[in-house]
A tleap script that builds the chain and sets N, CA, C and O, in Angstrom:
source leaprc.protein.ff14SB
mol = sequence {
  NMET SER ASN ILE LEU PRO THR PRO ALA PRO
  MET GLN PRO GLN SER ARG ALA PHE ASP LEU
  LYS SER ARG LEU ASP TRP GLY GLU PRO ALA
  LEU THR ILE ILE ASP VAL ARG PRO THR SER
  GLU PHE ASN GLN SER HIE ILE GLN GLY ALA
  ILE SER LEU PRO ALA GLU SER LEU VAL ALA
  ARG ALA PRO GLU THR LEU GLU THR ASN ARG
  ASP ILE TYR ILE TYR SER ASP SER GLU GLU
  GLU THR ALA THR ALA ALA ALA GLN LEU ARG
  GLU ALA GLY TYR ASN SER VAL SER GLU LEU
  ILE GLY GLY LEU ALA ALA TRP LYS ALA VAL
  GLY TYR PRO VAL GLU VAL ILE ASN ARG VAL
  ALA CGLY
}
set mol.1.N position { 145.252 136.752 49.846 }
set mol.1.CA position { 145.394 135.771 50.896 }
set mol.1.C position { 146.492 134.786 50.505 }
set mol.1.O position { 146.467 134.238 49.403 }
set mol.2.N position { 147.427 134.565 51.371 }
set mol.2.CA position { 148.539 133.673 51.044 }
set mol.2.C position { 148.203 132.238 51.441 }
set mol.2.O position { 147.434 131.990 52.370 }
set mol.3.N position { 148.790 131.326 50.723 }
set mol.3.CA position { 148.609 129.905 50.993 }
set mol.3.C position { 149.532 129.516 52.141 }
set mol.3.O position { 150.737 129.757 52.071 }
set mol.4.N position { 148.988 128.924 53.184 }
set mol.4.CA position { 149.787 128.554 54.351 }
set mol.4.C position { 150.724 127.395 54.018 }
set mol.4.O position { 151.886 127.394 54.422 }
set mol.5.N position { 150.214 126.411 53.279 }
set mol.5.CA position { 151.035 125.254 52.917 }
set mol.5.C position { 151.822 125.556 51.648 }
set mol.5.O position { 151.256 126.072 50.684 }
set mol.6.N position { 153.112 125.246 51.630 }
set mol.6.CA position { 153.889 125.463 50.412 }
set mol.6.C position { 153.435 124.498 49.322 }
set mol.6.O position { 152.964 123.398 49.610 }
set mol.7.N position { 153.581 124.917 48.079 }
set mol.7.CA position { 153.246 124.055 46.957 }
set mol.7.C position { 154.133 122.827 46.994 }
set mol.7.O position { 155.351 122.952 47.127 }
set mol.8.N position { 153.544 121.629 46.879 }
set mol.8.CA position { 154.353 120.409 46.917 }
set mol.8.C position { 155.341 120.355 45.751 }
set mol.8.O position { 155.120 120.953 44.698 }
set mol.9.N position { 156.415 119.636 45.965 }
set mol.9.CA position { 157.405 119.441 44.905 }
set mol.9.C position { 156.782 118.620 43.783 }
set mol.9.O position { 155.854 117.849 44.028 }
set mol.10.N position { 157.275 118.775 42.557 }
set mol.10.CA position { 156.757 117.968 41.456 }
set mol.10.C position { 156.925 116.473 41.735 }
set mol.10.O position { 157.857 116.059 42.426 }
set mol.11.N position { 156.027 115.687 41.198 }
set mol.11.CA position { 156.061 114.248 41.404 }
set mol.11.C position { 157.329 113.651 40.797 }
set mol.11.O position { 157.762 114.042 39.713 }
set mol.12.N position { 157.909 112.702 41.516 }
set mol.12.CA position { 159.127 112.019 41.087 }
set mol.12.C position { 158.816 110.541 40.838 }
set mol.12.O position { 157.762 110.066 41.260 }
set mol.13.N position { 159.714 109.795 40.157 }
set mol.13.CA position { 159.489 108.360 39.947 }
set mol.13.C position { 159.397 107.563 41.248 }
set mol.13.O position { 158.786 106.495 41.287 }
set mol.14.N position { 160.007 108.087 42.311 }
set mol.14.CA position { 159.878 107.485 43.641 }
set mol.14.C position { 159.552 108.607 44.619 }
set mol.14.O position { 160.084 109.712 44.516 }
set mol.15.N position { 158.669 108.305 45.571 }
set mol.15.CA position { 158.249 109.312 46.546 }
set mol.15.C position { 158.317 108.743 47.952 }
set mol.15.O position { 158.150 107.542 48.165 }
set mol.16.N position { 158.567 109.631 48.908 }
set mol.16.CA position { 158.504 109.260 50.321 }
set mol.16.C position { 157.074 109.486 50.807 }
set mol.16.O position { 156.300 110.192 50.161 }
set mol.17.N position { 156.729 108.891 51.938 }
set mol.17.CA position { 155.403 109.092 52.513 }
set mol.17.C position { 155.119 110.584 52.690 }
set mol.17.O position { 154.005 111.041 52.432 }
set mol.18.N position { 156.129 111.344 53.131 }
set mol.18.CA position { 155.963 112.781 53.341 }
set mol.18.C position { 155.556 113.489 52.051 }
set mol.18.O position { 154.720 114.391 52.079 }
set mol.19.N position { 156.143 113.086 50.911 }
set mol.19.CA position { 155.836 113.734 49.632 }
set mol.19.C position { 154.358 113.562 49.277 }
set mol.19.O position { 153.689 114.514 48.875 }
set mol.20.N position { 153.863 112.338 49.432 }
set mol.20.CA position { 152.457 112.073 49.131 }
set mol.20.C position { 151.555 112.801 50.117 }
set mol.20.O position { 150.565 113.411 49.710 }
set mol.21.N position { 151.876 112.749 51.395 }
set mol.21.CA position { 151.052 113.404 52.420 }
set mol.21.C position { 151.001 114.910 52.189 }
set mol.21.O position { 149.954 115.526 52.392 }
set mol.22.N position { 152.101 115.508 51.772 }
set mol.22.CA position { 152.091 116.958 51.539 }
set mol.22.C position { 151.172 117.311 50.372 }
set mol.22.O position { 150.517 118.353 50.402 }
set mol.23.N position { 151.113 116.466 49.350 }
set mol.23.CA position { 150.183 116.714 48.240 }
set mol.23.C position { 148.741 116.570 48.706 }
set mol.23.O position { 147.884 117.366 48.324 }
set mol.24.N position { 148.468 115.564 49.526 }
set mol.24.CA position { 147.108 115.386 50.035 }
set mol.24.C position { 146.704 116.562 50.923 }
set mol.24.O position { 145.585 117.066 50.821 }
set mol.25.N position { 147.615 116.999 51.794 }
set mol.25.CA position { 147.328 118.121 52.691 }
set mol.25.C position { 147.120 119.418 51.915 }
set mol.25.O position { 146.327 120.271 52.315 }
set mol.26.N position { 147.834 119.557 50.809 }
set mol.26.CA position { 147.723 120.752 49.992 }
set mol.26.C position { 146.368 120.799 49.298 }
set mol.26.O position { 145.909 121.859 48.873 }
set mol.27.N position { 145.738 119.635 49.192 }
set mol.27.CA position { 144.410 119.586 48.600 }
set mol.27.C position { 144.415 119.363 47.109 }
set mol.27.O position { 143.461 119.732 46.424 }
set mol.28.N position { 145.470 118.766 46.594 }
set mol.28.CA position { 145.540 118.513 45.160 }
set mol.28.C position { 144.785 117.231 44.840 }
set mol.28.O position { 145.241 116.145 45.198 }
set mol.29.N position { 143.632 117.336 44.169 }
set mol.29.CA position { 142.794 116.163 43.956 }
set mol.29.C position { 143.209 115.277 42.776 }
set mol.29.O position { 142.754 114.138 42.677 }
set mol.30.N position { 144.042 115.770 41.905 }
set mol.30.CA position { 144.343 115.043 40.666 }
set mol.30.C position { 145.403 113.962 40.868 }
set mol.30.O position { 146.423 113.935 40.180 }
set mol.31.N position { 145.139 113.070 41.828 }
set mol.31.CA position { 146.051 111.954 42.025 }
set mol.31.C position { 145.269 110.747 42.496 }
set mol.31.O position { 144.180 110.871 43.056 }
set mol.32.N position { 145.841 109.579 42.262 }
set mol.32.CA position { 145.243 108.321 42.690 }
set mol.32.C position { 146.308 107.522 43.420 }
set mol.32.O position { 147.454 107.452 42.976 }
set mol.33.N position { 145.928 106.913 44.547 }
set mol.33.CA position { 146.834 106.052 45.313 }
set mol.33.C position { 146.362 104.619 45.094 }
set mol.33.O position { 145.204 104.288 45.347 }
set mol.34.N position { 147.277 103.774 44.618 }
set mol.34.CA position { 146.926 102.378 44.328 }
set mol.34.C position { 147.701 101.438 45.236 }
set mol.34.O position { 148.924 101.523 45.352 }
set mol.35.N position { 146.972 100.552 45.869 }
set mol.35.CA position { 147.536 99.483 46.687 }
set mol.35.C position { 147.479 98.222 45.836 }
set mol.35.O position { 146.393 97.761 45.485 }
set mol.36.N position { 148.656 97.652 45.495 }
set mol.36.CA position { 148.690 96.478 44.620 }
set mol.36.C position { 148.825 95.165 45.391 }
set mol.36.O position { 149.050 94.112 44.795 }
set mol.37.N position { 148.687 95.232 46.717 }
set mol.37.CA position { 148.712 94.012 47.521 }
set mol.37.C position { 147.416 93.232 47.314 }
set mol.37.O position { 146.453 93.784 46.782 }
set mol.38.N position { 147.368 91.966 47.721 }
set mol.38.CA position { 146.116 91.209 47.626 }
set mol.38.C position { 144.984 91.918 48.373 }
set mol.38.O position { 145.220 92.603 49.368 }
set mol.39.N position { 143.770 91.749 47.887 }
set mol.39.CA position { 142.610 92.413 48.470 }
set mol.39.C position { 142.463 92.121 49.963 }
set mol.39.O position { 142.059 92.998 50.726 }
set mol.40.N position { 142.785 90.902 50.384 }
set mol.40.CA position { 142.660 90.565 51.814 }
set mol.40.C position { 143.573 91.436 52.664 }
set mol.40.O position { 143.196 91.829 53.768 }
set mol.41.N position { 144.779 91.745 52.162 }
set mol.41.CA position { 145.691 92.623 52.905 }
set mol.41.C position { 145.209 94.066 52.860 }
set mol.41.O position { 145.311 94.785 53.854 }
set mol.42.N position { 144.686 94.495 51.721 }
set mol.42.CA position { 144.118 95.842 51.582 }
set mol.42.C position { 143.008 96.036 52.607 }
set mol.42.O position { 142.929 97.080 53.254 }
set mol.43.N position { 142.149 95.024 52.753 }
set mol.43.CA position { 141.026 95.128 53.694 }
set mol.43.C position { 141.487 95.223 55.141 }
set mol.43.O position { 140.808 95.835 55.965 }
set mol.44.N position { 142.632 94.627 55.462 }
set mol.44.CA position { 143.151 94.695 56.827 }
set mol.44.C position { 143.609 96.105 57.177 }
set mol.44.O position { 143.386 96.576 58.292 }
set mol.45.N position { 144.253 96.782 56.221 }
set mol.45.CA position { 144.757 98.134 56.466 }
set mol.45.C position { 145.343 98.679 55.178 }
set mol.45.O position { 146.062 97.976 54.467 }
set mol.46.N position { 145.031 99.945 54.876 }
set mol.46.CA position { 145.597 100.592 53.691 }
set mol.46.C position { 145.646 102.105 53.898 }
set mol.46.O position { 144.994 102.648 54.790 }
set mol.47.N position { 146.424 102.763 53.063 }
set mol.47.CA position { 146.522 104.218 53.132 }
set mol.47.C position { 145.149 104.818 52.877 }
set mol.47.O position { 144.454 104.429 51.939 }
set mol.48.N position { 144.773 105.755 53.709 }
set mol.48.CA position { 143.463 106.401 53.577 }
set mol.48.C position { 143.316 106.974 52.174 }
set mol.48.O position { 144.161 107.741 51.713 }
set mol.49.N position { 142.234 106.596 51.500 }
set mol.49.CA position { 141.961 107.096 50.159 }
set mol.49.C position { 142.499 106.215 49.034 }
set mol.49.O position { 142.217 106.469 47.863 }
set mol.50.N position { 143.270 105.185 49.376 }
set mol.50.CA position { 143.827 104.305 48.350 }
set mol.50.C position { 142.739 103.412 47.766 }
set mol.50.O position { 141.722 103.142 48.405 }
set mol.51.N position { 142.978 102.956 46.528 }
set mol.51.CA position { 142.103 101.967 45.918 }
set mol.51.C position { 142.873 100.662 45.777 }
set mol.51.O position { 144.101 100.663 45.690 }
set mol.52.N position { 142.156 99.563 45.755 }
set mol.52.CA position { 142.769 98.250 45.631 }
set mol.52.C position { 142.748 97.796 44.179 }
set mol.52.O position { 141.682 97.614 43.591 }
set mol.53.N position { 143.929 97.616 43.607 }
set mol.53.CA position { 144.095 97.012 42.283 }
set mol.53.C position { 145.235 96.008 42.418 }
set mol.53.O position { 146.388 96.352 42.160 }
set mol.54.N position { 144.935 94.779 42.817 }
set mol.54.CA position { 145.994 93.787 43.034 }
set mol.54.C position { 146.911 93.640 41.823 }
set mol.54.O position { 146.468 93.751 40.680 }
set mol.55.N position { 148.190 93.390 42.084 }
set mol.55.CA position { 149.224 93.364 41.053 }
set mol.55.C position { 148.866 92.464 39.879 }
set mol.55.O position { 149.097 92.828 38.726 }
set mol.56.N position { 148.298 91.280 40.167 }
set mol.56.CA position { 148.041 90.332 39.078 }
set mol.56.C position { 146.978 90.812 38.092 }
set mol.56.O position { 146.937 90.338 36.957 }
set mol.57.N position { 146.118 91.744 38.504 }
set mol.57.CA position { 145.085 92.252 37.597 }
set mol.57.C position { 145.234 93.747 37.320 }
set mol.57.O position { 144.352 94.359 36.718 }
set mol.58.N position { 146.334 94.327 37.751 }
set mol.58.CA position { 146.528 95.774 37.657 }
set mol.58.C position { 146.377 96.310 36.238 }
set mol.58.O position { 145.556 97.194 35.996 }
set mol.59.N position { 147.149 95.792 35.311 }
set mol.59.CA position { 147.140 96.337 33.950 }
set mol.59.C position { 145.801 96.068 33.261 }
set mol.59.O position { 145.318 96.905 32.499 }
set mol.60.N position { 145.207 94.915 33.523 }
set mol.60.CA position { 143.912 94.595 32.915 }
set mol.60.C position { 142.805 95.518 33.422 }
set mol.60.O position { 141.918 95.899 32.658 }
set mol.61.N position { 142.851 95.877 34.694 }
set mol.61.CA position { 141.791 96.697 35.295 }
set mol.61.C position { 142.070 98.196 35.245 }
set mol.61.O position { 141.159 99.001 35.438 }
set mol.62.N position { 143.315 98.573 34.989 }
set mol.62.CA position { 143.678 99.992 35.014 }
set mol.62.C position { 142.836 100.862 34.072 }
set mol.62.O position { 142.391 101.932 34.488 }
set mol.63.N position { 142.599 100.447 32.823 }
set mol.63.CA position { 141.844 101.331 31.923 }
set mol.63.C position { 140.440 101.671 32.399 }
set mol.63.O position { 139.932 102.744 32.074 }
set mol.64.N position { 139.792 100.784 33.163 }
set mol.64.CA position { 138.443 101.067 33.650 }
set mol.64.C position { 138.453 101.983 34.869 }
set mol.64.O position { 137.407 102.493 35.270 }
set mol.65.N position { 139.629 102.196 35.459 }
set mol.65.CA position { 139.729 102.943 36.706 }
set mol.65.C position { 140.557 104.218 36.592 }
set mol.65.O position { 140.271 105.201 37.276 }
set mol.66.N position { 141.573 104.215 35.742 }
set mol.66.CA position { 142.564 105.292 35.725 }
set mol.66.C position { 142.630 106.043 34.403 }
set mol.66.O position { 142.431 105.468 33.333 }
set mol.67.N position { 142.910 107.329 34.496 }
set mol.67.CA position { 143.195 108.130 33.315 }
set mol.67.C position { 144.708 108.111 33.104 }
set mol.67.O position { 145.466 108.154 34.074 }
set mol.68.N position { 145.153 108.046 31.854 }
set mol.68.CA position { 146.583 107.921 31.579 }
set mol.68.C position { 147.387 109.147 32.013 }
set mol.68.O position { 148.585 109.034 32.272 }
set mol.69.N position { 146.748 110.315 32.097 }
set mol.69.CA position { 147.484 111.527 32.471 }
set mol.69.C position { 147.383 111.863 33.955 }
set mol.69.O position { 147.872 112.910 34.378 }
set mol.70.N position { 146.771 111.013 34.741 }
set mol.70.CA position { 146.604 111.263 36.183 }
set mol.70.C position { 147.873 110.885 36.942 }
set mol.70.O position { 148.560 109.936 36.565 }
set mol.71.N position { 148.186 111.613 37.998 }
set mol.71.CA position { 149.315 111.262 38.860 }
set mol.71.C position { 148.915 110.053 39.706 }
set mol.71.O position { 147.890 110.067 40.388 }
set mol.72.N position { 149.737 109.016 39.650 }
set mol.72.CA position { 149.448 107.770 40.345 }
set mol.72.C position { 150.575 107.457 41.325 }
set mol.72.O position { 151.749 107.442 40.953 }
set mol.73.N position { 150.206 107.209 42.573 }
set mol.73.CA position { 151.150 106.749 43.591 }
set mol.73.C position { 150.818 105.280 43.838 }
set mol.73.O position { 149.660 104.931 44.067 }
set mol.74.N position { 151.829 104.429 43.793 }
set mol.74.CA position { 151.602 102.994 43.876 }
set mol.74.C position { 152.453 102.406 44.996 }
set mol.74.O position { 153.589 102.827 45.215 }
set mol.75.N position { 151.882 101.415 45.708 }
set mol.75.CA position { 152.662 100.787 46.779 }
set mol.75.C position { 152.245 99.345 46.987 }
set mol.75.O position { 151.151 98.926 46.609 }
set mol.76.N position { 153.161 98.594 47.608 }
set mol.76.CA position { 152.946 97.209 48.000 }
set mol.76.C position { 153.737 96.981 49.281 }
set mol.76.O position { 154.186 97.932 49.921 }
set mol.77.N position { 153.907 95.699 49.653 }
set mol.77.CA position { 154.710 95.393 50.835 }
set mol.77.C position { 156.195 95.326 50.523 }
set mol.77.O position { 157.025 95.459 51.423 }
set mol.78.N position { 156.539 95.121 49.256 }
set mol.78.CA position { 157.952 95.026 48.897 }
set mol.78.C position { 158.284 96.050 47.819 }
set mol.78.O position { 157.455 96.387 46.973 }
set mol.79.N position { 159.520 96.532 47.878 }
set mol.79.CA position { 159.981 97.500 46.872 }
set mol.79.C position { 159.960 96.869 45.483 }
set mol.79.O position { 159.662 97.541 44.496 }
set mol.80.N position { 160.281 95.555 45.408 }
set mol.80.CA position { 160.321 94.871 44.110 }
set mol.80.C position { 158.936 94.827 43.476 }
set mol.80.O position { 158.781 95.133 42.294 }
set mol.81.N position { 157.925 94.446 44.264 }
set mol.81.CA position { 156.570 94.369 43.716 }
set mol.81.C position { 156.067 95.755 43.331 }
set mol.81.O position { 155.395 95.910 42.311 }
set mol.82.N position { 156.388 96.760 44.136 }
set mol.82.CA position { 156.003 98.126 43.814 }
set mol.82.C position { 156.647 98.562 42.503 }
set mol.82.O position { 155.972 99.123 41.640 }
set mol.83.N position { 157.946 98.310 42.344 }
set mol.83.CA position { 158.670 98.704 41.129 }
set mol.83.C position { 158.127 97.976 39.905 }
set mol.83.O position { 157.980 98.573 38.838 }
set mol.84.N position { 157.828 96.689 40.059 }
set mol.84.CA position { 157.291 95.905 38.943 }
set mol.84.C position { 155.934 96.446 38.514 }
set mol.84.O position { 155.684 96.623 37.322 }
set mol.85.N position { 155.063 96.707 39.471 }
set mol.85.CA position { 153.733 97.234 39.163 }
set mol.85.C position { 153.833 98.607 38.502 }
set mol.85.O position { 153.114 98.889 37.544 }
set mol.86.N position { 154.715 99.454 39.007 }
set mol.86.CA position { 154.895 100.785 38.423 }
set mol.86.C position { 155.404 100.668 36.986 }
set mol.86.O position { 154.943 101.392 36.103 }
set mol.87.N position { 156.341 99.772 36.752 }
set mol.87.CA position { 156.878 99.569 35.397 }
set mol.87.C position { 155.780 99.085 34.450 }
set mol.87.O position { 155.715 99.518 33.299 }
set mol.88.N position { 154.919 98.191 34.933 }
set mol.88.CA position { 153.823 97.694 34.099 }
set mol.88.C position { 152.871 98.818 33.714 }
set mol.88.O position { 152.418 98.887 32.572 }
set mol.89.N position { 152.566 99.698 34.666 }
set mol.89.CA position { 151.693 100.832 34.355 }
set mol.89.C position { 152.356 101.783 33.363 }
set mol.89.O position { 151.712 102.262 32.430 }
set mol.90.N position { 153.637 102.052 33.564 }
set mol.90.CA position { 154.346 102.945 32.635 }
set mol.90.C position { 154.340 102.360 31.225 }
set mol.90.O position { 154.123 103.081 30.250 }
set mol.91.N position { 154.581 101.050 31.119 }
set mol.91.CA position { 154.571 100.386 29.812 }
set mol.91.C position { 153.182 100.430 29.179 }
set mol.91.O position { 153.061 100.427 27.954 }
set mol.92.N position { 152.139 100.470 29.996 }
set mol.92.CA position { 150.764 100.518 29.498 }
set mol.92.C position { 150.331 101.944 29.139 }
set mol.92.O position { 149.180 102.167 28.762 }
set mol.93.N position { 151.253 102.910 29.258 }
set mol.93.CA position { 150.955 104.273 28.833 }
set mol.93.C position { 150.634 105.261 29.929 }
set mol.93.O position { 150.247 106.394 29.643 }
set mol.94.N position { 150.785 104.859 31.182 }
set mol.94.CA position { 150.564 105.785 32.300 }
set mol.94.C position { 151.886 106.485 32.574 }
set mol.94.O position { 152.858 105.855 32.991 }
set mol.95.N position { 151.918 107.793 32.336 }
set mol.95.CA position { 153.180 108.531 32.347 }
set mol.95.C position { 153.594 109.074 33.701 }
set mol.95.O position { 154.779 109.313 33.932 }
set mol.96.N position { 152.646 109.273 34.596 }
set mol.96.CA position { 152.938 109.896 35.892 }
set mol.96.C position { 152.723 108.887 37.016 }
set mol.96.O position { 151.720 108.933 37.728 }
set mol.97.N position { 153.683 107.978 37.160 }
set mol.97.CA position { 153.588 106.935 38.176 }
set mol.97.C position { 154.750 107.089 39.147 }
set mol.97.O position { 155.903 107.198 38.729 }
set mol.98.N position { 154.450 107.098 40.432 }
set mol.98.CA position { 155.480 107.218 41.452 }
set mol.98.C position { 155.375 106.056 42.430 }
set mol.98.O position { 154.290 105.721 42.905 }
set mol.99.N position { 156.520 105.449 42.722 }
set mol.99.CA position { 156.578 104.337 43.674 }
set mol.99.C position { 156.719 104.907 45.083 }
set mol.99.O position { 157.628 105.691 45.354 }
set mol.100.N position { 155.827 104.512 45.965 }
set mol.100.CA position { 155.873 104.988 47.349 }
set mol.100.C position { 156.910 104.165 48.112 }
set mol.100.O position { 156.687 102.990 48.404 }
set mol.101.N position { 158.022 104.778 48.426 }
set mol.101.CA position { 159.136 104.098 49.094 }
set mol.101.C position { 158.694 103.637 50.482 }
set mol.101.O position { 158.202 104.433 51.282 }
set mol.102.N position { 158.872 102.361 50.753 }
set mol.102.CA position { 158.508 101.811 52.057 }
set mol.102.C position { 157.052 101.423 52.190 }
set mol.102.O position { 156.667 100.793 53.174 }
set mol.103.N position { 156.233 101.790 51.212 }
set mol.103.CA position { 154.834 101.391 51.184 }
set mol.103.C position { 154.056 101.741 52.437 }
set mol.103.O position { 154.287 102.768 53.075 }
set mol.104.N position { 153.126 100.859 52.771 }
set mol.104.CA position { 152.245 101.077 53.918 }
set mol.104.C position { 153.024 101.165 55.228 }
set mol.104.O position { 152.669 101.947 56.110 }
set mol.105.N position { 154.079 100.369 55.356 }
set mol.105.CA position { 154.873 100.386 56.599 }
set mol.105.C position { 155.475 101.768 56.839 }
set mol.105.O position { 155.457 102.264 57.965 }
set mol.106.N position { 156.005 102.391 55.791 }
set mol.106.CA position { 156.579 103.733 55.933 }
set mol.106.C position { 155.491 104.751 56.260 }
set mol.106.O position { 155.704 105.659 57.064 }
set mol.107.N position { 154.339 104.598 55.640 }
set mol.107.CA position { 153.201 105.500 55.887 }
set mol.107.C position { 152.764 105.422 57.348 }
set mol.107.O position { 152.563 106.444 58.004 }
set mol.108.N position { 152.620 104.184 57.849 }
set mol.108.CA position { 152.212 103.978 59.242 }
set mol.108.C position { 153.290 104.437 60.221 }
set mol.108.O position { 152.975 104.944 61.298 }
set mol.109.N position { 154.554 104.264 59.854 }
set mol.109.CA position { 155.664 104.596 60.757 }
set mol.109.C position { 155.667 106.064 61.151 }
set mol.109.O position { 156.113 106.412 62.244 }
set mol.110.N position { 155.171 106.928 60.270 }
set mol.110.CA position { 155.132 108.351 60.594 }
set mol.110.C position { 153.743 108.791 61.067 }
set mol.110.O position { 153.487 109.982 61.246 }
set mol.111.N position { 152.859 107.823 61.266 }
set mol.111.CA position { 151.564 108.124 61.870 }
set mol.111.C position { 150.516 108.708 60.950 }
set mol.111.O position { 149.573 109.342 61.422 }
set mol.112.N position { 150.655 108.513 59.637 }
set mol.112.CA position { 149.660 109.029 58.707 }
set mol.112.C position { 148.423 108.136 58.716 }
set mol.112.O position { 148.511 106.973 59.111 }
set mol.113.N position { 147.264 108.659 58.284 }
set mol.113.CA position { 146.001 107.923 58.432 }
set mol.113.C position { 145.879 106.697 57.525 }
set mol.113.O position { 146.275 106.703 56.359 }
set mol.114.N position { 145.312 105.646 58.121 }
set mol.114.CA position { 145.028 104.410 57.390 }
set mol.114.C position { 143.546 104.084 57.567 }
set mol.114.O position { 142.890 104.575 58.486 }
set mol.115.N position { 143.040 103.253 56.671 }
set mol.115.CA position { 141.656 102.787 56.750 }
set mol.115.C position { 141.673 101.280 56.890 }
set mol.115.O position { 142.590 100.605 56.423 }
set mol.116.N position { 140.644 100.762 57.541 }
set mol.116.CA position { 140.448 99.326 57.697 }
set mol.116.C position { 139.030 99.021 57.236 }
set mol.116.O position { 138.076 99.698 57.619 }
set mol.117.N position { 138.912 97.997 56.413 }
set mol.117.CA position { 137.595 97.574 55.975 }
set mol.117.C position { 137.221 96.360 56.807 }
set mol.117.O position { 137.871 95.318 56.734 }
set mol.118.N position { 136.172 96.506 57.596 }
set mol.118.CA position { 135.727 95.393 58.437 }
set mol.118.C position { 134.709 94.577 57.667 }
set mol.118.O position { 133.595 95.029 57.403 }
set mol.119.N position { 135.104 93.389 57.319 }
set mol.119.CA position { 134.203 92.493 56.602 }
set mol.119.C position { 133.964 91.249 57.431 }
set mol.119.O position { 134.871 90.712 58.068 }
set mol.120.N position { 132.744 90.815 57.405 }
set mol.120.CA position { 132.397 89.574 58.096 }
set mol.120.C position { 132.515 88.451 57.070 }
set mol.120.O position { 131.891 88.493 56.010 }
set mol.121.N position { 133.326 87.447 57.401 }
set mol.121.CA position { 133.472 86.316 56.476 }
set mol.121.C position { 132.151 85.587 56.370 }
set mol.121.O position { 131.456 85.379 57.365 }
set mol.122.N position { 131.805 85.192 55.117 }
set mol.122.CA position { 130.512 84.552 54.957 }
set mol.122.C position { 130.551 83.288 54.210 }
set mol.122.O position { 129.514 82.656 54.011 }
savepdb mol mol.pdb
quit
């Protein structure tokens, strides 16, 4: 039986929304998507399946959440913040980190799925 979806290209230091979506569609589970924006922005809307690790606590919280050999896709609202967060993870020993070019805006622009966490302020 042949695979209908082509094998995704190897992970690069920077990825387009299409690159990440093709890996998800292919069914490759060995990856983590990290949203480094503030939690309040994550709750408003984020890439489906992403986890929230805000930039200011990223490196401190990474060891409890991430394996160093796992493929990690990281994004924020700005290319600078994304690049800084990715560099911090690489310096902390995470070898497979890719910056999602355009972040959530690029993901939404092509109509890929997002999640919203509805929280009641208390």
